[in-house]
C-alpha positions in Angstrom: 2.8 -241.5 -28.1 6.4 -242.1 -30.4 7.8 -245.1 -30.8 11.0 -243.9 -29.1 9.2 -243.3 -25.8 10.6 -245.0 -23.1 7.6 -246.4 -20.7 8.6 -246.7 -17.3 6.5 -249.2 -14.5 4.5 -248.1 -12.1 7.1 -245.9 -10.1 9.4 -243.4 -11.5 12.9 -244.2 -12.3 14.8 -242.1 -10.0 13.4 -244.6 -6.9 15.9 -246.5 -5.1 15.5 -250.0 -5.8 17.2 -252.3 -3.0 19.1 -255.6 -3.6 17.4 -258.7 -2.1 20.2 -260.7 -0.8 20.9 -263.7 1.7 23.5 -266.7 1.8 21.1 -269.3 2.1 19.6 -271.6 -0.1 16.5 -270.2 -2.0 13.9 -271.4 -4.8 11.4 -269.1 -7.0 9.2 -269.3 -9.5 6.7 -266.8 -9.9 5.1 -264.4 -12.3 5.3 -260.7 -12.3 2.8 -257.9 -13.8 5.2 -255.3 -12.5 8.5 -254.4 -13.7 9.6 -253.3 -10.0 8.3 -256.0 -8.1 10.4 -258.4 -10.8 13.3 -256.6 -10.2 13.1 -256.7 -6.5 12.5 -260.6 -6.4 15.8 -260.9 -8.5 17.8 -262.5 -5.3 21.5 -260.9 -5.3 21.0 -258.4 -8.5 20.8 -254.6 -8.5 18.5 -254.3 -11.8 16.2 -252.0 -13.0 14.1 -252.5 -16.0 12.7 -249.7 -17.9 9.5 -250.8 -20.4 10.3 -249.8 -24.0 7.1 -251.1 -25.8 3.4 -250.6 -25.3 0.8 -252.9 -23.0 1.4 -254.9 -19.9 4.3 -255.6 -18.6 4.4 -260.0 -17.8 7.7 -261.4 -16.3 8.6 -265.0 -15.1 11.3 -265.3 -13.0 12.7 -268.8 -11.8 15.8 -269.0 -9.5 17.5 -271.4 -7.3 19.8 -269.9 -5.1 22.5 -271.7 -3.4 25.7 -270.1 -1.0 28.0 -270.3 -4.4 25.8 -271.0 -7.4 22.6 -269.1 -8.7 20.4 -270.7 -11.4 18.0 -268.5 -13.2 15.4 -268.4 -16.2 14.1 -264.8 -16.9 11.3 -264.5 -19.0 9.6 -261.0 -20.7 7.0 -260.2 -22.8 8.0 -256.9 -23.6 10.9 -254.9 -25.3 12.9 -253.9 -22.1 16.3 -251.5 -21.1 18.3 -253.3 -18.0 20.8 -251.3 -16.2 22.4 -252.9 -13.1 24.8 -255.5 -11.6 24.6 -258.9 -10.9 25.5 -260.9 -7.6 28.8 -259.5 -5.8 31.8 -261.2 -6.3 30.4 -263.8 -9.2 30.9 -264.3 -12.5 27.5 -264.7 -14.7 27.2 -266.5 -17.9 24.1 -265.7 -19.9 22.5 -268.3 -22.3 19.6 -267.5 -24.7 16.9 -270.3 -24.0 16.5 -270.7 -28.1 18.8 -269.8 -30.5 16.5 -267.4 -31.9 17.1 -264.6 -28.7 18.6 -261.6 -30.4 19.3 -258.4 -28.0 21.9 -255.4 -27.4 24.7 -255.5 -24.7 26.6 -252.3 -24.5 24.9 -251.3 -28.0 26.3 -254.6 -29.8 24.1 -256.8 -31.2 23.9 -260.5 -29.6 21.9 -263.2 -31.2 21.8 -266.4 -33.0 23.2 -269.1 -30.2 25.8 -266.3 -28.8 26.2 -266.4 -24.9 27.5 -264.2 -22.5 30.3 -264.3 -20.1 30.1 -261.2 -17.8 33.2 -260.7 -15.5 32.7 -260.1 -12.0 31.2 -257.2 -10.7 30.4 -255.8 -14.3 27.5 -253.3 -14.8 24.7 -254.9 -17.1 23.6 -252.9 -19.7 21.1 -254.6 -22.4 18.2 -253.9 -24.6 15.9 -256.7 -25.1 13.4 -257.7 -27.3 9.5 -258.9 -26.7 9.7 -262.6 -25.6 13.2 -262.5 -24.4 14.3 -265.9 -22.5 17.6 -266.6 -21.1 19.3 -268.6 -18.6 21.6 -267.3 -16.2 24.0 -269.1 -13.9 26.4 -267.1 -11.4 
């Protein structure tokens, strides 16, 4: 297999993914072995992940969702391409869990303690390396 090949999870990329949403309070802390299960658990996010590195996927998602505030921690063990949208009507702040996080956002490098402030209802397109670990506030 070529290193440039994209490895999709257990489903094809053309499958539709539903956004899990709600207006009440929710708390989640769980590990996932499949990208589709991981993205479906992301409350109020419309997100698809494409695995770019070989090996099994392992993701850890922690979320506290209140009606006007979402706090999340997103950790994965493999290189991924992210495509989707954040919670509707909310601005989003992405903070690396440590200063060594490096990834690309719309083809631009992000790292060394930088944070991202995403406009309301923006499209998410990022490529992240193995060990990606961020805090997300919406």
